[in-house]
MIKOL-692164 format. One record per residue (C-alpha): x, y, z; residue number from 1. Coordinates in pm, whole numbers, plus 32768, in hexadecimal, padded with zeros to 4 digits. Layout:
<atoms>
+------+-------+------+-----+
! east ! north !   up ! num !
+------+-------+------+-----+
!    X !     Y !    Z ! NUM !
...
+------+-------+------+-----+
</atoms>
This chain:
<atoms>
+------+-------+------+-----+
! east ! north !   up ! num !
+------+-------+------+-----+
! 8006 !  8011 ! 7FF9 !   1 !
! 8091 !  813A ! 7F9E !   2 !
! 8095 !  8238 ! 80CE !   3 !
! 804D !  8393 ! 80A5 !   4 !
! 813B !  8476 ! 8074 !   5 !
! 8075 !  85CD ! 7FE6 !   6 !
! 8018 !  86D9 ! 80CE !   7 !
! 7EA7 !  869D ! 8058 !   8 !
! 7E6B !  8563 ! 80F5 !   9 !
! 7EAC !  8513 ! 8261 !  10 !
! 7E78 !  8384 ! 82EB !  11 !
! 7DCB !  8380 ! 842E !  12 !
! 7DF0 !  81F2 ! 8474 !  13 !
! 7F0B !  8112 ! 8421 !  14 !
! 7EB4 !  8008 ! 8316 !  15 !
! 7FA7 !  7F74 ! 8230 !  16 !
! 7EAA !  7E91 ! 8146 !  17 !
! 7D6D !  7F4B ! 817D !  18 !
! 7C45 !  7EA6 ! 80E2 !  19 !
! 7B85 !  801A ! 80B5 !  20 !
! 7BF2 !  8177 ! 80B2 !  21 !
! 7B05 !  8261 ! 815D !  22 !
! 7B73 !  83C1 ! 80E1 !  23 !
! 7AED !  84B9 ! 81E3 !  24 !
! 7AC6 !  8641 ! 8148 !  25 !
! 7A92 !  8727 ! 8265 !  26 !
! 79A3 !  8862 ! 82B2 !  27 !
! 79F1 !  89F8 ! 829D !  28 !
! 7B1A !  8A4F ! 8389 !  29 !
! 7B6E !  88D9 ! 83D7 !  30 !
! 7C8A !  87F0 ! 83B0 !  31 !
! 7CEC !  8661 ! 83A3 !  32 !
! 7CCA !  8656 ! 8524 !  33 !
! 7B47 !  869A ! 84E8 !  34 !
! 7B2B !  8527 ! 849D !  35 !
! 7C1A !  849A ! 85B0 !  36 !
! 7B04 !  841D ! 869D !  37 !
! 7AAF !  8340 ! 854E !  38 !
! 7BBB !  8276 ! 85AE !  39 !
! 7ADC !  81D8 ! 86BF !  40 !
! 79EA !  813E ! 85D8 !  41 !
! 7AAC !  810E ! 848A !  42 !
! 7B32 !  7F7B ! 848D !  43 !
! 7C3F !  7F0D ! 847C !  44 !
! 7C6F !  7EDE ! 8310 !  45 !
! 7C0C !  8032 ! 82A2 !  46 !
! 7CED !  814F ! 8291 !  47 !
! 7C6A !  829A ! 82F1 !  48 !
! 7D0B !  83AE ! 81FA !  49 !
! 7C8C !  84FA ! 8232 !  50 !
! 7C8D !  8627 ! 8177 !  51 !
! 7D88 !  8735 ! 81F8 !  52 !
! 7D57 !  886F ! 814B !  53 !
! 7E80 !  89B2 ! 8131 !  54 !
! 7E81 !  8AB2 ! 8254 !  55 !
! 7E26 !  89E5 ! 8391 !  56 !
! 7EB6 !  88CA ! 845A !  57 !
! 7FFE !  880F ! 83BE !  58 !
! 7FE2 !  8912 ! 8283 !  59 !
! 7FA1 !  8A5E ! 8393 !  60 !
! 80AF !  8B29 ! 82EF !  61 !
! 8012 !  8AE6 ! 817D !  62 !
! 7F39 !  8BED ! 80C6 !  63 !
! 7DA8 !  8B66 ! 80F2 !  64 !
! 7D1D !  8B19 ! 7FA1 !  65 !
! 7C5A !  8C32 ! 7EFC !  66 !
! 7B84 !  8B72 ! 7DCD !  67 !
! 7B0F !  89DE ! 7DAD !  68 !
! 7BAE !  8A21 ! 7C51 !  69 !
! 7D22 !  8A28 ! 7CE9 !  70 !
! 7CF5 !  893B ! 7DF5 !  71 !
! 7C59 !  87F5 ! 7D2C !  72 !
! 7D24 !  87B0 ! 7C46 !  73 !
! 7E3F !  87A6 ! 7D18 !  74 !
! 7D7B !  86E2 ! 7E20 !  75 !
! 7CE2 !  860B ! 7D0D !  76 !
! 7E6B !  85A4 ! 7CB7 !  77 !
! 7EBB !  8554 ! 7E04 !  78 !
! 7D9D !  847E ! 7E2D !  79 !
! 7DAD !  83BA ! 7CF7 !  80 !
! 7EAF !  82A2 ! 7D50 !  81 !
! 7DE1 !  8219 ! 7E56 !  82 !
! 7CCE !  81D8 ! 7DCD !  83 !
! 7D60 !  80B8 ! 7D1F !  84 !
! 7CB1 !  8032 ! 7E6D !  85 !
! 7B1F !  804C ! 7EC8 !  86 !
! 7AF3 !  8177 ! 7F49 !  87 !
! 79BD !  824A ! 7FBE !  88 !
! 79DD !  83F8 ! 7FE6 !  89 !
! 792A !  846A ! 8123 !  90 !
! 78FC !  8618 ! 8114 !  91 !
! 787A !  86E6 ! 822D !  92 !
! 77F8 !  883D ! 81FD !  93 !
! 7902 !  88B6 ! 80F0 !  94 !
! 799C !  878F ! 80F0 !  95 !
! 785D !  870E ! 804C !  96 !
! 7890 !  8802 ! 7F24 !  97 !
! 7A04 !  87B5 ! 7F29 !  98 !
! 79B4 !  8653 ! 7F0F !  99 !
! 78B0 !  8661 ! 7DE8 ! 100 !
! 798E !  8736 ! 7D4D ! 101 !
! 7ACB !  8653 ! 7D67 ! 102 !
! 79E1 !  8519 ! 7CC2 ! 103 !
! 7976 !  8607 ! 7B89 ! 104 !
! 7AC6 !  863C ! 7B61 ! 105 !
! 7B5B !  84E0 ! 7B7F ! 106 !
! 7A32 !  8461 ! 7A69 ! 107 !
! 7A61 !  856A ! 798C ! 108 !
! 7C01 !  84F5 ! 7995 ! 109 !
! 7B78 !  83A7 ! 7963 ! 110 !
! 7C56 !  8335 ! 7AA2 ! 111 !
! 7BA3 !  824A ! 7B98 ! 112 !
! 7A5F !  82A5 ! 7C81 ! 113 !
! 7A23 !  8256 ! 7DE8 ! 114 !
! 7928 !  816F ! 7E15 ! 115 !
! 782A !  8279 ! 7ECB ! 116 !
! 77FE !  83DD ! 7F38 ! 117 !
! 774B !  845A ! 8060 ! 118 !
! 7710 !  85A9 ! 8074 ! 119 !
! 76C6 !  863E ! 8210 ! 120 !
! 7643 !  8784 ! 8277 ! 121 !
! 7657 !  881C ! 8110 ! 122 !
! 7558 !  88AC ! 803E ! 123 !
! 7545 !  8840 ! 7EFB ! 124 !
! 7647 !  88FD ! 7DC9 ! 125 !
! 750F !  898F ! 7D26 ! 126 !
! 748D !  8A20 ! 7E50 ! 127 !
! 74C0 !  8B76 ! 7EA2 ! 128 !
! 7559 !  8BCE ! 7FF8 ! 129 !
! 743F !  8C5B ! 80C5 ! 130 !
! 74AE !  8D33 ! 81AD ! 131 !
! 75B6 !  8E34 ! 81B5 ! 132 !
! 76FE !  8DDE ! 8177 ! 133 !
! 77C2 !  8D8C ! 82A6 ! 134 !
! 793E !  8DF1 ! 821D ! 135 !
! 78A3 !  8F3E ! 81EC ! 136 !
! 7819 !  8FAD ! 8314 ! 137 !
! 7902 !  909C ! 83E8 ! 138 !
! 7A16 !  9012 ! 8503 ! 139 !
! 7910 !  8FD7 ! 864A ! 140 !
! 77DE !  8F48 ! 8551 ! 141 !
! 78B9 !  8E95 ! 84A0 ! 142 !
! 7935 !  8DE7 ! 860D ! 143 !
! 77D0 !  8DE5 ! 868F ! 144 !
! 7743 !  8CFC ! 855F ! 145 !
! 787A !  8C26 ! 858C ! 146 !
! 7802 !  8BC7 ! 86FF ! 147 !
! 76A5 !  8B71 ! 8667 ! 148 !
! 7723 !  8AA8 ! 858E ! 149 !
! 77C9 !  8A07 ! 86CB ! 150 !
! 78E6 !  8978 ! 8621 ! 151 !
! 7A1A !  8A63 ! 8684 ! 152 !
! 7AE3 !  8A04 ! 8780 ! 153 !
! 7A96 !  8AD6 ! 88B3 ! 154 !
! 7BFB !  8B3C ! 8930 ! 155 !
! 7BDB !  8BE5 ! 87BB ! 156 !
! 7AF1 !  8CBF ! 883F ! 157 !
! 7B9D !  8D34 ! 8968 ! 158 !
! 7D00 !  8D76 ! 88CB ! 159 !
! 7CF4 !  8EAA ! 87FC ! 160 !
! 7E5A !  8E06 ! 877D ! 161 !
! 7D8F !  8CF1 ! 8709 ! 162 !
! 7CA5 !  8D9A ! 866C ! 163 !
! 7D5E !  8E83 ! 85BD ! 164 !
! 7E2C !  8D48 ! 851B ! 165 !
! 7CFC !  8C8F ! 84B5 ! 166 !
! 7C20 !  8D81 ! 842D ! 167 !
! 7CC4 !  8DB6 ! 8300 ! 168 !
! 7C7C !  8C3D ! 8288 ! 169 !
! 7B4F !  8C2F ! 8345 ! 170 !
! 7AC5 !  8D43 ! 826B ! 171 !
! 7B77 !  8C7F ! 8111 ! 172 !
! 7AB2 !  8B24 ! 816C ! 173 !
! 797C !  8BFB ! 8194 ! 174 !
! 7995 !  8CA1 ! 8052 ! 175 !
! 79FC !  8B58 ! 7FAC ! 176 !
! 78A2 !  8ABF ! 803F ! 177 !
! 77AD !  8BE0 ! 801C ! 178 !
! 7847 !  8C49 ! 7EE4 ! 179 !
! 77F9 !  8AE3 ! 7E29 ! 180 !
! 76E2 !  8A98 ! 7D4D ! 181 !
! 7697 !  8A10 ! 7C26 ! 182 !
! 7519 !  8A85 ! 7B83 ! 183 !
! 7531 !  8933 ! 7AA8 ! 184 !
! 7554 !  87E7 ! 7B60 ! 185 !
! 7666 !  872D ! 7AD3 ! 186 !
! 763E !  85D1 ! 7B6F ! 187 !
! 774C !  84B9 ! 7BAB ! 188 !
! 7708 !  837E ! 7B59 ! 189 !
! 775E !  8298 ! 7CBD ! 190 !
! 765A !  8297 ! 7DDA ! 191 !
! 761F !  83B4 ! 7EAD ! 192 !
! 75A8 !  83AB ! 801A ! 193 !
! 7569 !  850A ! 80D2 ! 194 !
! 755D !  8533 ! 8257 ! 195 !
! 74CD !  864F ! 8302 ! 196 !
! 7498 !  86BF ! 845E ! 197 !
! 7345 !  86BF ! 84FE ! 198 !
! 73A1 !  87F3 ! 85CB ! 199 !
! 746E !  889E ! 84C0 ! 200 !
! 740D !  8A09 ! 849E ! 201 !
! 7507 !  8A45 ! 83A6 ! 202 !
! 74C7 !  8978 ! 82AB ! 203 !
! 7344 !  890C ! 823D ! 204 !
! 72E1 !  87B8 ! 8216 ! 205 !
! 7244 !  87E9 ! 80AC ! 206 !
! 739E !  8896 ! 8044 ! 207 !
! 742A !  874D ! 8089 ! 208 !
! 7361 !  866C ! 7FFD ! 209 !
! 7373 !  870D ! 7EC3 ! 210 !
! 7502 !  8680 ! 7E86 ! 211 !
! 73AE !  855D ! 7DE8 ! 212 !
! 73F7 !  8621 ! 7CA1 ! 213 !
! 7560 !  861B ! 7CB9 ! 214 !
! 75A2 !  848C ! 7C67 ! 215 !
! 7517 !  83BD ! 7B73 ! 216 !
! 7559 !  827E ! 7C5E ! 217 !
! 74C4 !  8223 ! 7D82 ! 218 !
! 744A !  8357 ! 7E87 ! 219 !
! 740F !  82FD ! 7FCB ! 220 !
! 73FA !  8403 ! 811F ! 221 !
! 741A !  83E0 ! 8291 ! 222 !
! 739C !  84E9 ! 8384 ! 223 !
! 7473 !  84C3 ! 84E8 ! 224 !
! 742E !  853C ! 8620 ! 225 !
! 7513 !  86A1 ! 8672 ! 226 !
! 755B !  87DA ! 85D5 ! 227 !
! 7655 !  8845 ! 84B5 ! 228 !
! 779A !  877F ! 853F ! 229 !
! 76A9 !  8658 ! 859C ! 230 !
! 77F0 !  8597 ! 851D ! 231 !
! 78B9 !  85B6 ! 8653 ! 232 !
! 779B !  8546 ! 8751 ! 233 !
! 76FB !  845A ! 8666 ! 234 !
! 7843 !  83AD ! 85D4 ! 235 !
! 77F2 !  825D ! 8616 ! 236 !
! 76C8 !  82A1 ! 8564 ! 237 !
! 773D !  833C ! 8455 ! 238 !
! 7836 !  8262 ! 83EB ! 239 !
! 7745 !  815D ! 8435 ! 240 !
! 768C !  81B0 ! 8333 ! 241 !
! 77B5 !  81CD ! 8239 ! 242 !
! 7851 !  8087 ! 829E ! 243 !
! 7705 !  7FC6 ! 82A2 ! 244 !
! 76A6 !  8044 ! 8135 ! 245 !
! 7819 !  7FCA ! 80B7 ! 246 !
! 77BB !  7E66 ! 8158 ! 247 !
! 768F !  7E49 ! 80EB ! 248 !
! 76A4 !  7EC7 ! 7F71 ! 249 !
! 780B !  7EDB ! 7F11 ! 250 !
! 782F !  7D60 ! 7F8F ! 251 !
! 7949 !  7DE1 ! 8094 ! 252 !
! 793F !  7D1C ! 81C8 ! 253 !
! 7A39 !  7D8C ! 82D7 ! 254 !
! 7AE7 !  7C85 ! 83B0 ! 255 !
! 7AC1 !  7DA1 ! 84BD ! 256 !
! 796A !  7E67 ! 849D ! 257 !
! 79C1 !  7F5E ! 85C0 ! 258 !
! 78DA !  800B ! 869A ! 259 !
! 7780 !  7FF1 ! 866A ! 260 !
! 7683 !  8107 ! 8635 ! 261 !
! 7599 !  816A ! 875D ! 262 !
! 7449 !  817F ! 8684 ! 263 !
! 7443 !  82FA ! 866D ! 264 !
! 743C !  8333 ! 84F3 ! 265 !
! 72FB !  82E5 ! 841E ! 266 !
! 72F0 !  8294 ! 82C9 ! 267 !
! 71DE !  839A ! 8225 ! 268 !
+------+-------+------+-----+
</atoms>
């Protein structure tokens, strides 16, 4: 198994010969460490590779990405060598948009594709942003919105030096997410599953369900207990949904199925 040597991919567990690779694409402001808790629930023969965007964590010294057009070709090139093995993509919020664009780019390049795309807490590409763009808000209003989303560590809000350090990256990420819009669906041809939080006040359920028009293959959806960041509190449930699909549909059967879901997901 080739070990990732690219800054774009951060392995979160050690699997010498994985039978499946789970690529996890983080939210705006998030880094690869956002998915570290998932290592408790991923089977021993599933490699968990988190995507690391520039401008944070191990890439803190780099300039944040300014556009999808700038990022996707480079990211797709980094991922392609690992797609010879069965794989699935999971993207949360901004990560859903990045993962979707990556699948589209890979398809146009006639490169190998993941077996499934999971999108989480994200409006479909053809759905416009219904609220005032957060990335344009003045200082304290911007930080207040981040508090409401409940996905930024408390320490960042408590220390002005942290806010000064992370604000450019956060604004760049939110700009990337909030300006992403495709008025006409350009569907992919692999199965797609959409996940939504029951208490998510940031993304409407109908906007998540609208992903149905972005695949010509099987579409499914799940409604999960929690707010916009349910993937953290409900890590067992989310990983169970991902891996159970893999077991039942792709035909992959893990030797160690890891943690089990706690029954909080609803298949709508």
